[in-house]
N, C-alpha and C positions, 0 to 999 in steps of 0.2 A: 322901365325894365331894361336890364342889360343881360345879353346872352352871348356866350362864346360861340363863334361861328367857325365851322370847318366845312370845306368843300373838297370832294374827291371825284375822280373820274371813274366810271364803271363800264363794264363790257356790255351788259344788257340791262336796259332801264327797267323793264317789267319785272325781270327776275330779281333785280336789286331792290325795287320797291317792295316786293313781297318779303324779302329777307329783312330789310331795315324796318318795315312796318311791324314785323314780329319782334324784332329786337327792342323797338321803342314802345311796343304795345299800343300803337296808334297809327292811323293812316297819315300820309303826307298832308301838310297844310295846303300845299299847292303842287300840281303836277301838270306837265305839258308832255303829251304822248311822244315817246321816242326821243325826247330831248333832256328833260329836267324834272327833278322832284326836290321838295324841301319840307323838312319837319321842323316844327317849333315846339320845344318842351319848355319847362320853367327856366332851365339853365342853358339850353343848347339850341342853336340854329344850325341844322345839318343839311347840306344840299349835295345832290349828286347830278352829274351830267353824263349822258351817254357819249363816251369817247373811247371806243374799243382799243385804239392804239395806245392809250394812256391808262388803261384799266388798273385800278388799285393805287394810282398815284395821287398824292396830295396836290390839289389845285391852288388853294390858298386857305388862310385862316383869318380871324379877325374878331370884331365885335359888332353885334346888332345892339344899338343903344339909342333909345328914343330921345335922349338928351342931345343927340348929335343932329345937326342940320346938314343936309347934303351927303356927300360921299367922298371918302379919301382912300388912297391906297399908297402904301410905302413898302419898301423892301428892307428886311432886317439884315443883320450882319452875315446870316447864313444863306441869303438868297431867297428867303421865303416871303411871299407877298402877304401883307396884312391889310385887310380892308376895315373900314369903319363906316357905318351907315345906320340910318333909322329903319324901322320896319316899313314905313311908308316909302322911303327911298328904294329899299330892296324890292318891294312889290312893284314899283314903277319900272325898275330895271329888268325884272323878270318878264314883264309884258313886252318891253322894248327888244329884249334879246331873243325871247323864245315864243312869244305869242301869249294869248290869253290862257292862263292856267285854269284847270279844273280845281275848284276849292272843295275840300273834303269836309 
């Protein structure tokens, strides 16, 4: 499975989880209170981080691709960070960065 990934900063995590859950018609696949939430649809991997000072800003884009091993990050010609990772790699990075998520 290959999904496009987009990560943005949000002002208030709980408020944003409610908003994006309604938009995606599903709860997050993983959430860490006050820090992070992520949704996986058939085509999209969408994550948010509570960063009030950067609310509404793009953090990075990329691809979740189960054919990929490990993790890579590059910067495109416009200064945008692109990540490439497997679902397993992302799940491990979530735990390392934010703690154990609540799975929905």
